[in-house]
N, CA and C atoms of all chains as a GROMACS GRO file, in nm:
protein
  654
    1ASN      N    1  11.570   9.514   9.128
    1ASN     CA    2  11.476   9.597   9.203
    1ASN      C    3  11.445   9.530   9.336
    2ALA      N    4  11.508   9.578   9.446
    2ALA     CA    5  11.495   9.511   9.574
    2ALA      C    6  11.369   9.551   9.648
    3GLY      N    7  11.302   9.662   9.608
    3GLY     CA    8  11.183   9.707   9.680
    3GLY      C    9  11.223   9.784   9.805
    4VAL      N   10  11.175   9.737   9.920
    4VAL     CA   11  11.206   9.799  10.048
    4VAL      C   12  11.296   9.705  10.127
    5THR      N   13  11.410   9.755  10.168
    5THR     CA   14  11.503   9.674  10.247
    5THR      C   15  11.517   9.734  10.386
    6GLN      N   16  11.538   9.647  10.483
    6GLN     CA   17  11.555   9.688  10.622
    6GLN      C   18  11.675   9.617  10.682
    7THR      N   19  11.749   9.688  10.763
    7THR     CA   20  11.857   9.626  10.840
    7THR      C   21  11.856   9.680  10.981
    8PRO      N   22  11.887   9.598  11.081
    8PRO     CA   23  11.913   9.454  11.069
    8PRO      C   24  11.782   9.375  11.064
    9LYS      N   25  11.790   9.247  11.046
    9LYS     CA   26  11.671   9.161  11.051
    9LYS      C   27  11.635   9.125  11.195
   10PHE      N   28  11.734   9.106  11.277
   10PHE     CA   29  11.714   9.072  11.419
   10PHE      C   30  11.809   9.156  11.503
   11GLN      N   31  11.764   9.190  11.624
   11GLN     CA   32  11.850   9.265  11.714
   11GLN      C   33  11.805   9.241  11.858
   12VAL      N   34  11.902   9.222  11.946
   12VAL     CA   35  11.874   9.213  12.089
   12VAL      C   36  11.948   9.328  12.157
   13LEU      N   37  11.876   9.407  12.234
   13LEU     CA   38  11.935   9.519  12.305
   13LEU      C   39  11.913   9.503  12.454
   14LYS      N   40  12.000   9.565  12.531
   14LYS     CA   41  11.974   9.576  12.675
   14LYS      C   42  11.903   9.709  12.700
   15THR      N   43  11.826   9.712  12.806
   15THR     CA   44  11.756   9.835  12.844
   15THR      C   45  11.855   9.950  12.854
   16GLY      N   46  11.817  10.061  12.789
   16GLY     CA   47  11.903  10.179  12.792
   16GLY      C   48  11.995  10.195  12.674
   17GLN      N   49  12.016  10.087  12.599
   17GLN     CA   50  12.101  10.097  12.481
   17GLN      C   51  12.028  10.171  12.370
   18SER      N   52  12.104  10.222  12.275
   18SER     CA   53  12.045  10.290  12.161
   18SER      C   54  12.078  10.215  12.033
   19MET      N   55  11.995  10.236  11.933
   19MET     CA   56  12.023  10.177  11.802
   19MET      C   57  11.939  10.247  11.695
   20THR      N   58  11.984  10.231  11.572
   20THR     CA   59  11.912  10.286  11.458
   20THR      C   60  11.873  10.175  11.363
   21LEU      N   61  11.746  10.174  11.326
   21LEU     CA   62  11.697  10.081  11.225
   21LEU      C   63  11.700  10.153  11.090
   22GLN      N   64  11.756  10.083  10.993
   22GLN     CA   65  11.772  10.144  10.861
   22GLN      C   66  11.667  10.091  10.764
   23CYS      N   67  11.621  10.179  10.676
   23CYS     CA   68  11.524  10.141  10.574
   23CYS      C   69  11.558  10.215  10.446
   24ALA      N   70  11.552  10.144  10.335
   24ALA     CA   71  11.577  10.206  10.204
   24ALA      C   72  11.482  10.146  10.102
   25GLN      N   73  11.439  10.232  10.008
   25GLN     CA   74  11.353  10.186   9.899
   25GLN      C   75  11.409  10.234   9.766
   26ASP      N   76  11.391  10.150   9.665
   26ASP     CA   77  11.446  10.183   9.534
   26ASP      C   78  11.335  10.201   9.430
   27MET      N   79  11.216  10.239   9.475
   27MET     CA   80  11.101  10.254   9.386
   27MET      C   81  11.069  10.400   9.358
   28ASN      N   82  11.156  10.490   9.403
   28ASN     CA   83  11.137  10.634   9.382
   28ASN      C   84  11.007  10.685   9.447
   29HIS      N   85  10.969  10.621   9.560
   29HIS     CA   86  10.848  10.662   9.628
   29HIS      C   87  10.871  10.788   9.710
   30ASN      N   88  10.766  10.870   9.720
   30ASN     CA   89  10.776  10.992   9.798
   30ASN      C   90  10.756  10.968   9.948
   31SER      N   91  10.663  10.880   9.981
   31SER     CA   92  10.624  10.863  10.121
   31SER      C   93  10.686  10.737  10.181
   32MET      N   94  10.725  10.750  10.308
   32MET     CA   95  10.780  10.636  10.380
   32MET      C   96  10.724  10.633  10.522
   33TYR      N   97  10.718  10.514  10.580
   33TYR     CA   98  10.649  10.493  10.708
   33TYR      C   99  10.729  10.397  10.796
   34TRP      N  100  10.713  10.415  10.927
   34TRP     CA  101  10.760  10.317  11.023
   34TRP      C  102  10.642  10.271  11.109
   35TYR      N  103  10.627  10.139  11.118
   35TYR     CA  104  10.524  10.078  11.201
   35TYR      C  105  10.590   9.982  11.301
   36ARG      N  106  10.517   9.957  11.408
   36ARG     CA  107  10.551   9.846  11.494
   36ARG      C  108  10.432   9.752  11.501
   37GLN      N  109  10.460   9.623  11.515
   37GLN     CA  110  10.354   9.523  11.521
   37GLN      C  111  10.373   9.438  11.644
   38ASP      N  112  10.274   9.439  11.730
   38ASP     CA  113  10.274   9.360  11.852
   38ASP      C  114  10.158   9.262  11.846
   39PRO      N  115  10.171   9.148  11.912
   39PRO     CA  116  10.063   9.047  11.908
   39PRO      C  117   9.930   9.108  11.951
   40GLY      N  118   9.827   9.085  11.871
   40GLY     CA  119   9.693   9.133  11.906
   40GLY      C  120   9.670   9.282  11.886
   41MET      N  121   9.774   9.353  11.841
   41MET     CA  122   9.761   9.499  11.828
   41MET      C  123   9.762   9.545  11.684
   42GLY      N  124   9.796   9.458  11.592
   42GLY     CA  125   9.806   9.504  11.454
   42GLY      C  126   9.926   9.595  11.437
   43LEU      N  127   9.932   9.661  11.323
   43LEU     CA  128  10.040   9.755  11.294
   43LEU      C  129  10.000   9.893  11.345
   44ARG      N  130  10.091   9.956  11.416
   44ARG     CA  131  10.066  10.092  11.463
   44ARG      C  132  10.173  10.185  11.406
   45LEU      N  133  10.128  10.298  11.356
   45LEU     CA  134  10.219  10.391  11.290
   45LEU      C  135  10.301  10.467  11.394
   46ILE      N  136  10.432  10.467  11.375
   46ILE     CA  137  10.522  10.538  11.467
   46ILE      C  138  10.548  10.679  11.413
   47TYR      N  139  10.602  10.685  11.293
   47TYR     CA  140  10.630  10.810  11.224
   47TYR      C  141  10.610  10.787  11.075
   48TYR      N  142  10.587  10.894  11.003
   48TYR     CA  143  10.585  10.884  10.858
   48TYR      C  144  10.648  11.009  10.799
   49SER      N  145  10.683  10.996  10.671
   49SER     CA  146  10.743  11.106  10.598
   49SER      C  147  10.671  11.115  10.464
   50ALA      N  148  10.595  11.221  10.447
   50ALA     CA  149  10.516  11.235  10.324
   50ALA      C  150  10.606  11.265  10.204
   51SER      N  151  10.717  11.331  10.229
   51SER     CA  152  10.810  11.362  10.121
   51SER      C  153  10.946  11.389  10.183
   52GLU      N  154  11.047  11.392  10.100
   52GLU     CA  155  11.182  11.418  10.147
   52GLU      C  156  11.184  11.550  10.223
   53GLY      N  157  11.242  11.548  10.342
   53GLY     CA  158  11.254  11.670  10.420
   53GLY      C  159  11.142  11.693  10.520
   54THR      N  160  11.041  11.606  10.519
   54THR     CA  161  10.932  11.621  10.615
   54THR      C  162  10.911  11.493  10.693
   55THR      N  163  10.879  11.506  10.821
   55THR     CA  164  10.842  11.390  10.902
   55THR      C  165  10.728  11.431  10.994
   56ASP      N  166  10.642  11.335  11.027
   56ASP     CA  167  10.530  11.362  11.116
   56ASP      C  168  10.509  11.245  11.209
   57LYS      N  169  10.457  11.277  11.328
   57LYS     CA  170  10.431  11.173  11.427
   57LYS      C  171  10.308  11.092  11.387
   58GLY      N  172  10.315  10.965  11.422
   58GLY     CA  173  10.200  10.878  11.403
   58GLY      C  174  10.130  10.854  11.535
   59GLU      N  175  10.081  10.733  11.550
   59GLU     CA  176  10.001  10.698  11.667
   59GLU      C  177  10.085  10.676  11.793
   60VAL      N  178  10.208  10.620  11.777
   60VAL     CA  179  10.290  10.583  11.893
   60VAL      C  180  10.433  10.633  11.877
   61PRO      N  181  10.459  10.765  11.876
   61PRO     CA  182  10.593  10.816  11.849
   61PRO      C  183  10.686  10.822  11.970
   62ASN      N  184  10.633  10.809  12.092
   62ASN     CA  185  10.716  10.830  12.211
   62ASN      C  186  10.828  10.728  12.220
   63GLY      N  187  10.949  10.777  12.242
   63GLY     CA  188  11.065  10.690  12.255
   63GLY      C  189  11.139  10.667  12.125
   64TYR      N  190  11.092  10.730  12.018
   64TYR     CA  191  11.152  10.712  11.886
   64TYR      C  192  11.183  10.847  11.821
   65ASN      N  193  11.282  10.846  11.734
   65ASN     CA  194  11.310  10.959  11.646
   65ASN      C  195  11.334  10.904  11.506
   66VAL      N  196  11.311  10.990  11.407
   66VAL     CA  197  11.332  10.946  11.269
   66VAL      C  198  11.413  11.050  11.193
   67SER      N  199  11.472  11.001  11.084
   67SER     CA  200  11.543  11.090  10.992
   67SER      C  201  11.513  11.047  10.850
   68ARG      N  202  11.465  11.141  10.769
   68ARG     CA  203  11.450  11.112  10.626
   68ARG      C  204  11.578  11.164  10.561
   69LEU      N  205  11.672  11.076  10.544
   69LEU     CA  206  11.807  11.112  10.502
   69LEU      C  207  11.809  11.164  10.359
   70ASN      N  208  11.729  11.106  10.275
   70ASN     CA  209  11.712  11.146  10.135
   70ASN      C  210  11.585  11.078  10.086
   71LYS      N  211  11.558  11.083   9.958
   71LYS     CA  212  11.432  11.025   9.912
   71LYS      C  213  11.429  10.874   9.935
   72ARG      N  214  11.543  10.808   9.932
   72ARG     CA  215  11.548  10.662   9.942
   72ARG      C  216  11.544  10.611  10.085
   73GLU      N  217  11.598  10.686  10.180
   73GLU     CA  218  11.626  10.629  10.312
   73GLU      C  219  11.549  10.698  10.425
   74PHE      N  220  11.501  10.617  10.516
   74PHE     CA  221  11.422  10.666  10.630
   74PHE      C  222  11.462  10.581  10.750
   75SER      N  223  11.529  10.641  10.847
   75SER     CA  224  11.579  10.563  10.960
   75SER      C  225  11.497  10.590  11.085
   76LEU      N  226  11.496  10.492  11.173
   76LEU     CA  227  11.424  10.500  11.301
   76LEU      C  228  11.524  10.478  11.414
   77ARG      N  229  11.528  10.570  11.508
   77ARG     CA  230  11.625  10.560  11.616
   77ARG      C  231  11.556  10.543  11.752
   78LEU      N  232  11.607  10.448  11.829
   78LEU     CA  233  11.567  10.430  11.967
   78LEU      C  234  11.682  10.484  12.052
   79GLU      N  235  11.658  10.591  12.122
   79GLU     CA  236  11.767  10.656  12.198
   79GLU      C  237  11.800  10.578  12.326
   80SER      N  238  11.699  10.529  12.394
   80SER     CA  239  11.720  10.455  12.518
   80SER      C  240  11.616  10.344  12.523
   81ALA      N  241  11.654  10.229  12.474
   81ALA     CA  242  11.558  10.120  12.454
   81ALA      C  243  11.495  10.074  12.586
   82ALA      N  244  11.368  10.040  12.578
   82ALA     CA  245  11.293   9.989  12.693
   82ALA      C  246  11.228   9.857  12.654
   83PRO      N  247  11.204   9.768  12.751
   83PRO     CA  248  11.140   9.640  12.719
   83PRO      C  249  11.008   9.656  12.644
   84SER      N  250  10.937   9.767  12.667
   84SER     CA  251  10.809   9.790  12.598
   84SER      C  252  10.828   9.814  12.448
   85GLN      N  253  10.951   9.833  12.406
   85GLN     CA  254  10.980   9.853  12.264
   85GLN      C  255  11.015   9.722  12.193
   86THR      N  256  11.008   9.612  12.266
   86THR     CA  257  11.021   9.480  12.203
   86THR      C  258  10.906   9.463  12.106
   87SER      N  259  10.937   9.440  11.980
   87SER     CA  260  10.833   9.437  11.876
   87SER      C  261  10.895   9.398  11.743
   88VAL      N  262  10.810   9.387  11.644
   88VAL     CA  263  10.856   9.374  11.506
   88VAL      C  264  10.833   9.509  11.438
   89TYR      N  265  10.936   9.561  11.377
   89TYR     CA  266  10.929   9.693  11.315
   89TYR      C  267  10.929   9.678  11.163
   90PHE      N  268  10.830   9.740  11.101
   90PHE     CA  269  10.820   9.737  10.955
   90PHE      C  270  10.834   9.878  10.900
   91CYS      N  271  10.910   9.887  10.795
   91CYS     CA  272  10.920  10.009  10.716
   91CYS      C  273  10.837   9.988  10.590
   92ALA      N  274  10.775  10.094  10.541
   92ALA     CA  275  10.696  10.084  10.418
   92ALA      C  276  10.713  10.211  10.337
   93SER      N  277  10.680  10.201  10.209
   93SER     CA  278  10.684  10.319  10.124
   93SER      C  279  10.563  10.317  10.032
   94SER      N  280  10.526  10.433   9.983
   94SER     CA  281  10.418  10.443   9.886
   94SER      C  282  10.446  10.560   9.792
   95ASP      N  283  10.377  10.557   9.680
   95ASP     CA  284  10.408  10.653   9.575
   95ASP      C  285  10.382  10.796   9.619
   96ALA      N  286  10.279  10.816   9.698
   96ALA     CA  287  10.247  10.950   9.750
   96ALA      C  288  10.156  10.929   9.869
   97GLN      N  289  10.150  11.027   9.953
   97GLN     CA  290  10.059  11.015  10.066
   97GLN      C  291   9.918  11.025  10.014
   98GLY      N  292   9.840  10.924  10.039
   98GLY     CA  293   9.707  10.920   9.982
   98GLY      C  294   9.664  10.777   9.972
   99PRO      N  295   9.562  10.748   9.903
   99PRO     CA  296   9.511  10.611   9.895
   99PRO      C  297   9.592  10.528   9.798
  100TRP      N  298   9.719  10.506   9.829
  100TRP     CA  299   9.805  10.427   9.742
  100TRP      C  300   9.857  10.305   9.817
  101GLU      N  301   9.889  10.203   9.740
  101GLU     CA  302   9.942  10.080   9.798
  101GLU      C  303  10.073  10.108   9.871
  102GLN      N  304  10.087  10.051   9.990
  102GLN     CA  305  10.213  10.058  10.063
  102GLN      C  306  10.290   9.928  10.039
  103TYR      N  307  10.420   9.943  10.018
  103TYR     CA  308  10.509   9.829  10.003
  103TYR      C  309  10.593   9.819  10.129
  104PHE      N  310  10.595   9.700  10.186
  104PHE     CA  311  10.661   9.681  10.314
  104PHE      C  312  10.796   9.611  10.299
  105GLY      N  313  10.887   9.646  10.389
  105GLY     CA  314  11.010   9.571  10.402
  105GLY      C  315  10.986   9.444  10.483
  106PRO      N  316  11.090   9.358  10.496
  106PRO     CA  317  11.073   9.228  10.561
  106PRO      C  318  11.063   9.236  10.713
  107GLY      N  319  11.091   9.352  10.771
  107GLY     CA  320  11.077   9.367  10.915
  107GLY      C  321  11.207   9.348  10.992
  108THR      N  322  11.212   9.410  11.109
  108THR     CA  323  11.322   9.392  11.205
  108THR      C  324  11.260   9.342  11.334
  109ARG      N  325  11.309   9.227  11.382
  109ARG     CA  326  11.259   9.172  11.509
  109ARG      C  327  11.352   9.217  11.620
  110LEU      N  328  11.300   9.305  11.706
  110LEU     CA  329  11.380   9.365  11.813
  110LEU      C  330  11.334   9.314  11.949
  111THR      N  331  11.430   9.269  12.027
  111THR     CA  332  11.403   9.228  12.165
  111THR      C  333  11.486   9.316  12.257
  112VAL      N  334  11.420   9.376  12.356
  112VAL     CA  335  11.489   9.456  12.456
  112VAL      C  336  11.478   9.385  12.590
  113THR      N  337  11.593   9.352  12.647
  113THR     CA  338  11.593   9.276  12.775
  113THR      C  339  11.625   9.365  12.894
  114ARG      N  340   8.683  10.334  12.200
  114ARG     CA  341   8.668  10.243  12.085
  114ARG      C  342   8.787  10.260  11.992
  115LYS      N  343   8.842  10.148  11.945
  115LYS     CA  344   8.954  10.155  11.851
  115LYS      C  345   8.904  10.212  11.719
  116GLU      N  346   8.997  10.277  11.646
  116GLU     CA  347   8.958  10.338  11.520
  116GLU      C  348   8.921  10.234  11.415
  117VAL      N  349   8.990  10.122  11.417
  117VAL     CA  350   8.964  10.014  11.322
  117VAL      C  351   8.959   9.883  11.401
  118GLU      N  352   8.851   9.809  11.389
  118GLU     CA  353   8.835   9.686  11.466
  118GLU      C  354   8.803   9.569  11.376
  119GLN      N  355   8.868   9.457  11.406
  119GLN     CA  356   8.843   9.332  11.334
  119GLN      C  357   8.823   9.219  11.434
  120ASP      N  358   8.745   9.121  11.394
  120ASP     CA  359   8.734   8.998  11.470
  120ASP      C  360   8.866   8.924  11.454
  121PRO      N  361   8.937   8.895  11.564
  121PRO     CA  362   9.070   8.834  11.551
  121PRO      C  363   9.069   8.690  11.505
  122GLY      N  364   8.950   8.625  11.514
  122GLY     CA  365   8.943   8.484  11.479
  122GLY      C  366   9.001   8.399  11.591
  123PRO      N  367   9.062   8.284  11.562
  123PRO     CA  368   9.087   8.237  11.426
  123PRO      C  369   8.963   8.178  11.359
  124PHE      N  370   8.959   8.192  11.230
  124PHE     CA  371   8.857   8.125  11.150
  124PHE      C  372   8.922   7.998  11.096
  125ASN      N  373   8.865   7.884  11.129
  125ASN     CA  374   8.914   7.756  11.078
  125ASN      C  375   8.807   7.700  10.985
  126VAL      N  376   8.839   7.690  10.857
  126VAL     CA  377   8.739   7.646  10.760
  126VAL      C  378   8.796   7.534  10.674
  127PRO      N  379   8.708   7.449  10.620
  127PRO     CA  380   8.757   7.344  10.530
  127PRO      C  381   8.781   7.401  10.391
  128GLU      N  382   8.868   7.335  10.319
  128GLU     CA  383   8.891   7.372  10.180
  128GLU      C  384   8.759   7.378  10.105
  129GLY      N  385   8.744   7.480  10.021
  129GLY     CA  386   8.623   7.492   9.942
  129GLY      C  387   8.514   7.574  10.008
  130ALA      N  388   8.532   7.608  10.135
  130ALA     CA  389   8.430   7.686  10.206
  130ALA      C  390   8.434   7.833  10.163
  131THR      N  391   8.324   7.899  10.193
  131THR     CA  392   8.316   8.044  10.177
  131THR      C  393   8.328   8.107  10.315
  132VAL      N  394   8.410   8.209  10.326
  132VAL     CA  395   8.431   8.272  10.456
  132VAL      C  396   8.429   8.424  10.437
  133ALA      N  397   8.377   8.493  10.536
  133ALA     CA  398   8.367   8.639  10.528
  133ALA      C  399   8.421   8.703  10.654
  134PHE      N  400   8.492   8.814  10.638
  134PHE     CA  401   8.543   8.892  10.750
  134PHE      C  402   8.486   9.032  10.741
  135ASN      N  403   8.461   9.090  10.855
  135ASN     CA  404   8.421   9.229  10.861
  135ASN      C  405   8.525   9.311  10.934
  136CYS      N  406   8.521   9.440  10.906
  136CYS     CA  407   8.612   9.534  10.971
  136CYS      C  408   8.534   9.663  10.991
  137THR      N  409   8.522   9.708  11.115
  137THR     CA  410   8.448   9.831  11.141
  137THR      C  411   8.544   9.946  11.165
  138TYR      N  412   8.503  10.066  11.129
  138TYR     CA  413   8.586  10.183  11.149
  138TYR      C  414   8.503  10.293  11.214
  139SER      N  415   8.569  10.379  11.290
  139SER     CA  416   8.497  10.476  11.371
  139SER      C  417   8.487  10.614  11.306
  140ASN      N  418   8.580  10.646  11.217
  140ASN     CA  419   8.582  10.779  11.156
  140ASN      C  420   8.494  10.782  11.032
  141SER      N  421   8.379  10.848  11.044
  141SER     CA  422   8.284  10.849  10.933
  141SER      C  423   8.336  10.923  10.811
  142ALA      N  424   8.442  11.003  10.828
  142ALA     CA  425   8.499  11.078  10.716
  142ALA      C  426   8.606  10.998  10.641
  143SER      N  427   8.628  10.874  10.680
  143SER     CA  428   8.730  10.792  10.615
  143SER      C  429   8.703  10.780  10.466
  144GLN      N  430   8.812  10.783  10.388
  144GLN     CA  431   8.798  10.787  10.242
  144GLN      C  432   8.857  10.666  10.171
  145SER      N  433   8.958  10.605  10.229
  145SER     CA  434   9.024  10.496  10.156
  145SER      C  435   9.029  10.371  10.242
  146PHE      N  436   9.013  10.258  10.175
  146PHE     CA  437   9.000  10.131  10.247
  146PHE      C  438   9.072  10.021  10.168
  147PHE      N  439   9.141   9.936  10.243
  147PHE     CA  440   9.218   9.830  10.178
  147PHE      C  441   9.211   9.702  10.261
  148TRP      N  442   9.236   9.591  10.195
  148TRP     CA  443   9.264   9.465  10.263
  148TRP      C  444   9.406   9.423  10.227
  149TYR      N  445   9.484   9.390  10.332
  149TYR     CA  446   9.618   9.337  10.314
  149TYR      C  447   9.619   9.194  10.366
  150ARG      N  448   9.711   9.116  10.313
  150ARG     CA  449   9.732   8.980  10.359
  150ARG      C  450   9.871   8.972  10.421
  151GLN      N  451   9.881   8.902  10.535
  151GLN     CA  452  10.011   8.884  10.598
  151GLN      C  453  10.030   8.736  10.632
  152ASP      N  454  10.131   8.676  10.573
  152ASP     CA  455  10.167   8.539  10.607
  152ASP      C  456  10.253   8.540  10.733
  153CYS      N  457  10.258   8.424  10.798
  153CYS     CA  458  10.326   8.414  10.927
  153CYS      C  459  10.470   8.464  10.919
  154ARG      N  460  10.505   8.560  11.003
  154ARG     CA  461  10.639   8.614  11.014
  154ARG      C  462  10.688   8.680  10.885
  155LYS      N  463  10.592   8.729  10.806
  155LYS     CA  464  10.626   8.800  10.682
  155LYS      C  465  10.567   8.940  10.686
  156GLU      N  466  10.602   9.020  10.587
  156GLU     CA  467  10.546   9.153  10.579
  156GLU      C  468  10.408   9.151  10.516
  157PRO      N  469  10.323   9.251  10.547
  157PRO     CA  470  10.192   9.260  10.482
  157PRO      C  471  10.207   9.293  10.334
  158LYS      N  472  10.111   9.242  10.257
  158LYS     CA  473  10.107   9.274  10.113
  158LYS      C  474   9.964   9.306  10.075
  159LEU      N  475   9.949   9.402   9.984
  159LEU     CA  476   9.816   9.443   9.944
  159LEU      C  477   9.741   9.329   9.877
  160LEU      N  478   9.620   9.303   9.925
  160LEU     CA  479   9.532   9.206   9.862
  160LEU      C  480   9.439   9.277   9.764
  161MET      N  481   9.369   9.377   9.813
  161MET     CA  482   9.283   9.454   9.724
  161MET      C  483   9.240   9.584   9.789
  162SER      N  484   9.212   9.681   9.706
  162SER     CA  485   9.151   9.806   9.750
  162SER      C  486   9.001   9.782   9.760
  163VAL      N  487   8.933   9.866   9.836
  163VAL     CA  488   8.788   9.854   9.853
  163VAL      C  489   8.724   9.980   9.798
  164TYR      N  490   8.644   9.965   9.696
  164TYR     CA  491   8.581  10.080   9.633
  164TYR      C  492   8.436  10.092   9.681
  165SER      N  493   8.383  10.211   9.667
  165SER     CA  494   8.246  10.238   9.714
  165SER      C  495   8.145  10.144   9.651
  166SER      N  496   8.169  10.108   9.526
  166SER     CA  497   8.075  10.023   9.453
  166SER      C  498   8.103   9.876   9.475
  167GLY      N  499   8.203   9.845   9.556
  167GLY     CA  500   8.242   9.706   9.576
  167GLY      C  501   8.329   9.659   9.461
  168ASN      N  502   8.412   9.561   9.487
  168ASN     CA  503   8.497   9.511   9.380
  168ASN      C  504   8.530   9.364   9.403
  169GLU      N  505   8.560   9.300   9.292
  169GLU     CA  506   8.583   9.155   9.294
  169GLU      C  507   8.713   9.125   9.222
  170ASP      N  508   8.788   9.030   9.276
  170ASP     CA  509   8.911   8.986   9.211
  170ASP      C  510   8.918   8.835   9.226
  171GLY      N  511   8.871   8.767   9.125
  171GLY     CA  512   8.869   8.621   9.130
  171GLY      C  513   8.778   8.572   9.240
  172ARG      N  514   8.833   8.500   9.336
  172ARG     CA  515   8.754   8.444   9.445
  172ARG      C  516   8.730   8.543   9.559
  173PHE      N  517   8.785   8.661   9.548
  173PHE     CA  518   8.778   8.760   9.655
  173PHE      C  519   8.684   8.874   9.617
  174THR      N  520   8.597   8.910   9.712
  174THR     CA  521   8.506   9.022   9.693
  174THR      C  522   8.517   9.114   9.814
  175ALA      N  523   8.535   9.242   9.788
  175ALA     CA  524   8.542   9.340   9.895
  175ALA      C  525   8.425   9.436   9.881
  176GLN      N  526   8.366   9.473   9.995
  176GLN     CA  527   8.253   9.566   9.992
  176GLN      C  528   8.268   9.670  10.102
  177LEU      N  529   8.210   9.785  10.078
  177LEU     CA  530   8.210   9.895  10.172
  177LEU      C  531   8.066   9.931  10.208
  178ASN      N  532   8.038   9.943  10.335
  178ASN     CA  533   7.907   9.988  10.382
  178ASN      C  534   7.929  10.113  10.464
  179ARG      N  535   7.911  10.227  10.400
  179ARG     CA  536   7.939  10.355  10.467
  179ARG      C  537   7.836  10.383  10.577
  180ALA      N  538   7.713  10.346  10.555
  180ALA     CA  539   7.608  10.375  10.654
  180ALA      C  540   7.638  10.308  10.787
  181SER      N  541   7.686  10.184  10.781
  181SER     CA  542   7.717  10.110  10.903
  181SER      C  543   7.866  10.113  10.936
  182GLN      N  544   7.944  10.179  10.853
  182GLN     CA  545   8.088  10.198  10.875
  182GLN      C  546   8.162  10.067  10.892
  183TYR      N  547   8.150   9.983  10.790
  183TYR     CA  548   8.234   9.864  10.790
  183TYR      C  549   8.269   9.826  10.647
  184ILE      N  550   8.379   9.752  10.636
  184ILE     CA  551   8.415   9.690  10.509
  184ILE      C  552   8.419   9.540  10.530
  185SER      N  553   8.401   9.467  10.422
  185SER     CA  554   8.398   9.322  10.433
  185SER      C  555   8.486   9.260  10.325
  186LEU      N  556   8.529   9.139  10.354
  186LEU     CA  557   8.606   9.060  10.257
  186LEU      C  558   8.545   8.922  10.253
  187LEU      N  559   8.506   8.879  10.134
  187LEU     CA  560   8.448   8.747  10.114
  187LEU      C  561   8.545   8.664  10.032
  188ILE      N  562   8.574   8.545  10.080
  188ILE     CA  563   8.660   8.453  10.006
  188ILE      C  564   8.578   8.330   9.972
  189ARG      N  565   8.565   8.304   9.843
  189ARG     CA  566   8.490   8.186   9.798
  189ARG      C  567   8.587   8.073   9.766
  190ASP      N  568   8.538   7.950   9.775
  190ASP     CA  569   8.616   7.832   9.737
  190ASP      C  570   8.756   7.839   9.799
  191SER      N  571   8.762   7.846   9.930
  191SER     CA  572   8.889   7.864  10.002
  191SER      C  573   8.992   7.759   9.963
  192LYS      N  574   9.116   7.804   9.950
  192LYS     CA  575   9.229   7.716   9.923
  192LYS      C  576   9.320   7.711  10.046
  193LEU      N  577   9.399   7.604  10.052
  193LEU     CA  578   9.494   7.594  10.162
  193LEU      C  579   9.586   7.716  10.165
  194SER      N  580   9.619   7.766  10.047
  194SER     CA  581   9.710   7.879  10.036
  194SER      C  582   9.649   8.011  10.082
  195ASP      N  583   9.518   8.011  10.111
  195ASP     CA  584   9.455   8.133  10.164
  195ASP      C  585   9.481   8.150  10.313
  196SER      N  586   9.538   8.049  10.377
  196SER     CA  587   9.568   8.058  10.520
  196SER      C  588   9.667   8.172  10.544
  197ALA      N  589   9.625   8.268  10.625
  197ALA     CA  590   9.704   8.388  10.649
  197ALA      C  591   9.626   8.475  10.747
  198THR      N  592   9.683   8.589  10.779
  198THR     CA  593   9.612   8.691  10.856
  198THR      C  594   9.572   8.802  10.761
  199TYR      N  595   9.448   8.846  10.770
  199TYR     CA  596   9.396   8.949  10.680
  199TYR      C  597   9.376   9.078  10.760
  200LEU      N  598   9.440   9.182  10.712
  200LEU     CA  599   9.441   9.311  10.781
  200LEU      C  600   9.358   9.411  10.702
  201CYS      N  601   9.269   9.481  10.768
  201CYS     CA  602   9.201   9.590  10.699
  201CYS      C  603   9.274   9.720  10.732
  202VAL      N  604   9.272   9.810  10.638
  202VAL     CA  605   9.342   9.938  10.652
  202VAL      C  606   9.247  10.050  10.611
  203VAL      N  607   9.241  10.150  10.695
  203VAL     CA  608   9.154  10.265  10.669
  203VAL      C  609   9.241  10.389  10.661
  204ASN      N  610   9.215  10.470  10.560
  204ASN     CA  611   9.290  10.596  10.543
  204ASN      C  612   9.441  10.572  10.543
  205ASP      N  613   9.483  10.470  10.474
  205ASP     CA  614   9.625  10.442  10.446
  205ASP      C  615   9.705  10.392  10.564
  206MET      N  616   9.685  10.446  10.682
  206MET     CA  617   9.781  10.419  10.788
  206MET      C  618   9.717  10.363  10.916
  207ARG      N  619   9.589  10.340  10.913
  207ARG     CA  620   9.522  10.283  11.030
  207ARG      C  621   9.489  10.136  11.002
  208PHE      N  622   9.563  10.050  11.069
  208PHE     CA  623   9.549   9.906  11.047
  208PHE      C  624   9.463   9.844  11.156
  209GLY      N  625   9.379   9.748  11.116
  209GLY     CA  626   9.314   9.663  11.214
  209GLY      C  627   9.414   9.562  11.267
  210ALA      N  628   9.376   9.493  11.374
  210ALA     CA  629   9.467   9.396  11.436
  210ALA      C  630   9.478   9.268  11.355
  211GLY      N  631   9.388   9.249  11.260
  211GLY     CA  632   9.398   9.132  11.172
  211GLY      C  633   9.305   9.020  11.214
  212THR      N  634   9.263   8.944  11.112
  212THR     CA  635   9.181   8.824  11.133
  212THR      C  636   9.259   8.706  11.078
  213ARG      N  637   9.278   8.606  11.163
  213ARG     CA  638   9.357   8.490  11.119
  213ARG      C  639   9.267   8.384  11.059
  214LEU      N  640   9.303   8.340  10.941
  214LEU     CA  641   9.228   8.236  10.869
  214LEU      C  642   9.316   8.114  10.852
  215THR      N  643   9.262   7.998  10.887
  215THR     CA  644   9.328   7.871  10.858
  215THR      C  645   9.234   7.787  10.775
  216VAL      N  646   9.279   7.747  10.657
  216VAL     CA  647   9.201   7.660  10.570
  216VAL      C  648   9.259   7.520  10.582
  217LYS      N  649   9.171   7.424  10.615
  217LYS     CA  650   9.218   7.287  10.640
  217LYS      C  651   9.171   7.192  10.530
  218PRO      N  652   9.252   7.088  10.504
  218PRO     CA  653   9.215   6.993  10.398
  218PRO      C  654   9.085   6.918  10.433
   0.00000   0.00000   0.00000
């Protein structure tokens, strides 16, 4: 039981490049989330998916797109990376949208130069 | 005003000390509250949920004050292993910026 996995762990992009961050969970959770964490800012929600087939914007969605590929997988895409998107990205899942514990992946450290 | 605010610290305390953190929230309709712990360069992990009546888990006590719109976390008899950043979470997806705690020998 791996929990929540994320790939890649580290990535360096040049401004304007695109990439997709992958996230998968094996806990049969309905809800999945993408956050970014910047120094002094805490975790900010980018997008979330309450259930397979649905996605909703969070606090900071600009510059990102998501795909809930199936119940297990939730990907985050940067179409044209900008230095302001340098951050640590965490994926999380929970049993249902509501007051339930979120389980986090190990994070992806992204640098955009 | 930010929706969830925490004192960033750092709190530097000796082993065995009692330390308390507060977290204020702006949405009076908030229903769910949590404390997460995050070790350096690691993912956050749930420490405890915060119930209306308050709750205790060993050396950790969490309380909710709806009238003043804050939650608190009290750590008694601090251990070196308690050194981490403590994040409060309101309504599942609103995280505070975290309070950093360092426990020293």
